[in-house]
C-alpha atoms as one frame of an Amber mdcrd trajectory, in Angstrom:
protein
  34.037  22.291  -2.796  31.736  25.048  -2.898  31.838  27.224  -6.203  31.671
  30.974  -6.051  28.694  32.366  -7.179  28.459  35.241 -10.034  27.653  37.585
  -7.173  30.472  36.451  -5.261  33.025  36.832  -8.250  31.550  40.346  -8.986
  31.831  41.557  -5.289  35.357  40.251  -4.918  36.388  42.265  -7.988  34.488
  45.363  -7.065  36.142  45.320  -3.233  39.574  44.819  -5.476  38.831  47.892
  -7.405  37.584  49.723  -4.748  41.160  49.038  -2.672  43.118  49.545  -5.584
  41.372  53.526  -6.359  42.402  54.044  -2.430  46.044  53.068  -3.340  46.179
  55.113  -7.101  44.979  58.144  -4.803  48.559  57.811  -3.213  50.280  56.977
  -6.333  50.928  53.159  -5.430  50.306  50.240  -8.013  49.732  46.752  -7.375
  52.150  44.175  -8.686  52.186  40.421  -8.496  55.216  37.722  -8.765  55.719
  33.960  -8.676  59.363  34.030  -8.077  59.297  33.461  -4.206  63.438  33.568
  -4.406  63.005  37.128  -5.384  60.243  37.549  -2.544  62.881  36.293   0.457
  65.835  38.045  -1.260  64.073  41.269  -0.857  62.669  40.798   2.826  66.335
  40.202   3.498  67.606  43.616   2.902  64.297  45.528   3.069  64.736  48.190
   6.006  63.034  46.720   9.301  61.412  44.025   7.792  60.914  40.803  10.087
  63.028  37.241   8.928  61.668  35.506   6.070  58.626  33.261   7.414  59.807
  29.826   6.313  56.435  28.739   5.186  57.377  31.649   2.294  60.848  30.573
   1.750  61.556  28.346  -1.174  64.917  27.177   0.588  62.633  25.646   3.591
  59.141  25.307   2.176  57.777  23.588  -1.091  56.667  26.781  -3.457  55.671
  26.851  -6.943  53.777  28.967  -8.577  50.730  26.760  -7.900  50.596  27.155
  -4.149  52.750  30.625  -3.751  53.120  33.716  -5.327  53.849  37.796  -3.707
  52.647  41.012  -4.286  54.138  44.294  -3.972  52.771  47.968  -3.843  55.261
  50.165  -6.318  55.519  53.946  -6.338  55.552  56.269  -9.428  59.483  55.281
  -9.553  58.994  51.612  -9.600  60.502  51.048  -6.265  58.852  48.639  -4.190
  57.378  49.996  -0.934  55.289  47.279   0.475  54.999  43.429  -0.093  53.232
  40.527   0.972  53.423  36.544   0.375  50.593  34.076  -0.042  51.422  30.368
   0.626  48.433  27.665  -0.130  48.105  24.533   1.563  45.787  21.648   0.898
  45.073  19.575   4.004  42.889  17.553   5.903  43.864  18.880   9.055  45.654
  22.043   9.519  46.233  21.472  13.440  48.176  18.241  12.634  50.180  20.268
  10.162  51.264  23.007  12.893  51.798  19.735  15.819  54.258  18.015  12.912
  55.918  21.403  11.662  55.196  20.351   8.194  53.075  23.886   8.228  56.000
  25.730   8.920  58.765  23.929   6.630  58.004  20.924   4.335  60.692  20.956
   1.872  63.134  18.307   3.653  62.069  15.528   5.902  62.496  16.342   9.866
  64.727  14.091  11.511  64.463  15.635  14.950  61.123  16.795  16.256  60.391
  18.854  19.213  56.655  19.260  20.654  55.378  22.943  20.110  55.141  24.892
  23.453  50.964  25.084  22.519  48.871  26.906  25.261  47.091  24.590  27.642
  43.351  23.992  26.795  43.982  25.396  23.402  40.629  25.271  21.196  42.296
  25.027  17.479  39.639  25.585  14.737  38.813  22.459  12.770  40.425  23.819
   9.411  40.724  21.633   6.248  40.608  21.934   2.351  42.057  24.895   0.453
  44.048  27.494   3.489  45.986  30.207   2.361  48.756  31.875   5.348  49.798
  35.519   4.097  53.501  35.736   5.857  56.161  38.424   5.218  53.610  41.363
   4.992  56.380  44.658   4.926  55.739  47.934   4.701  58.228  50.940   4.285
  59.243  52.995   7.248  58.443  56.007   4.913  54.803  54.613   4.143  53.600
  53.571   7.766  51.906  56.877   8.824  48.273  57.674   8.513  47.209  59.127
   4.999  44.419  61.326   4.899  43.551  60.587   1.308  41.770  57.224   2.682
  41.759  57.973   6.260  43.834  55.514   7.369  47.205  53.467   7.471  48.348
  51.566   4.414  48.338  48.270   5.782  44.539  48.536   6.454  43.888  48.642
   2.546  46.670  46.799   1.516  45.989  43.366   3.653  42.474  42.987   3.008
  43.166  43.510  -1.030  45.934  40.566  -1.268  43.625  38.563   1.042  40.537
  39.191  -1.444  42.827  38.027  -4.567  44.079  35.137  -2.470  40.511  34.125
  -1.690  39.830  34.156  -5.683  43.215  33.039  -7.047  43.248  29.887  -4.719
  39.507  29.151  -4.381  39.964  29.207  -0.592  37.995  27.400   2.395  40.016
  29.582   4.988  42.519  32.176   5.532  44.917  32.812   8.216  47.607  34.454
   9.516  50.368  34.417  12.363  50.843  37.239  14.685  52.777  38.200  17.721
  50.760  37.845  20.939  50.600  41.482  21.927  48.254  44.407  22.147  49.519
  46.380  18.989  50.101  43.305  16.773  46.435  41.754  17.762  45.107  45.147
  17.036  46.984  45.114  13.348  45.485  41.574  12.602  41.766  42.281  13.683
  41.017  46.049  13.446  43.650  46.588  10.203  43.353  43.547   8.548  39.918
  42.645   9.803  40.192  39.220  11.074  37.248  37.715  12.606  38.784  34.979
  14.788  42.227  34.422  16.991  43.409  32.150  19.259  46.860  32.097  21.301
  48.617  29.203  19.802  52.020  29.297  21.431  54.287  30.847  23.792  57.931
  29.248  23.244  60.168  27.875  20.212  58.359  29.342  16.966  59.217  27.127
  13.714  58.054  30.158  11.405  61.359  31.960  12.574  63.412  29.372  14.516
  63.162  31.691  18.065  61.354  32.025  21.155  58.161  34.063  20.596  54.512
  34.318  21.907  52.342  33.765  18.770  48.499  34.422  17.963  46.761  32.436
  15.320  44.187  34.238  13.154  41.664  32.980  10.793  38.560  33.707   8.550
  36.228  31.284   6.787  35.321  31.655   3.067  31.798  33.347   4.248  33.486
  35.746   6.623  35.727  36.905   3.875  32.932  37.414   1.420  30.593  38.950
   4.339  33.461  41.414   4.833  33.865  42.179   0.916  30.285  42.920   0.951
  30.345  45.077   4.181  32.993  47.365   2.675  31.513  47.579  -1.002  27.901
  48.605   0.333  29.011  50.855   3.193  31.113  52.385   0.415  28.379  53.049
  -1.867  26.091  54.392   0.726  28.942  57.145   1.503  28.933  58.120  -2.089
  25.215  58.323  -2.198  24.985  60.414   1.052
C-alpha cells in the first residue's frame, strides 16, 4: 500500500480546516461517533431520512470501530442537523463482493441468493484494497437551502469533508457511494460531492434497501481525492490573495 507523504497529510488537514471554517460560519460543529447502533437509531426517526443502508446497519453488516464510524453536524444547541456514515472494506475484488451481495450485508451467511439486475455491458472499475463507502447522508430539511456565508448548500461542504477524513483515517485506496440514477441525484454526487467517476450499476432489486431501484455507482481513487483537495486548497488561497 502506498503511504501518505508529509505533503499529502498537510493538504488533507488544511482542507479539513477549510471546510470546518465554512461550517463554523453558519454555527455548526463536526463530531464523530463509532456507535453504529446510535447511527441507525437516529436515521430511523430523522425527518425525511432514507432507510438505514444495509452497509451501515449493524443488524445486517459486521461493523466495529475498526471499519465503521459516523459523523454529525450539531448546532449551537447541540442538536444534530446532518449526519453521514462511513464503512470500510478491504477486498480483493469489490465487484465480486457486490455480485455475491456480501458488500451489502455480511453479518449473516446468505441462504437464498438472487442475481442482481446489473446493466448489460456494465464496465465496472477494478477496485481492490481499502475502500470506504459513504452512506446514510442526511441533512435536516431546515438546513437544505442555499447558505450565502459560503455560497452553496451544506451538502457541498459536508460531503467532501467526511470523504477527506475517511481517506486519512482508513488510509484508503478508493472511496465510493451509491446514488439513485436520476439527474438530481447524479448532480448531487458529481457536482455537490465532487465524484469524478460514475457508472449505471443496476436497475431492479437493490439489496442495500431491499427494494426496486435504479442505481449509479460513483467512485474516486486516492489520487483523485488528493487532487480534489489540492484544487480546493490552492483555489481558496488564490481567492484570498486576489
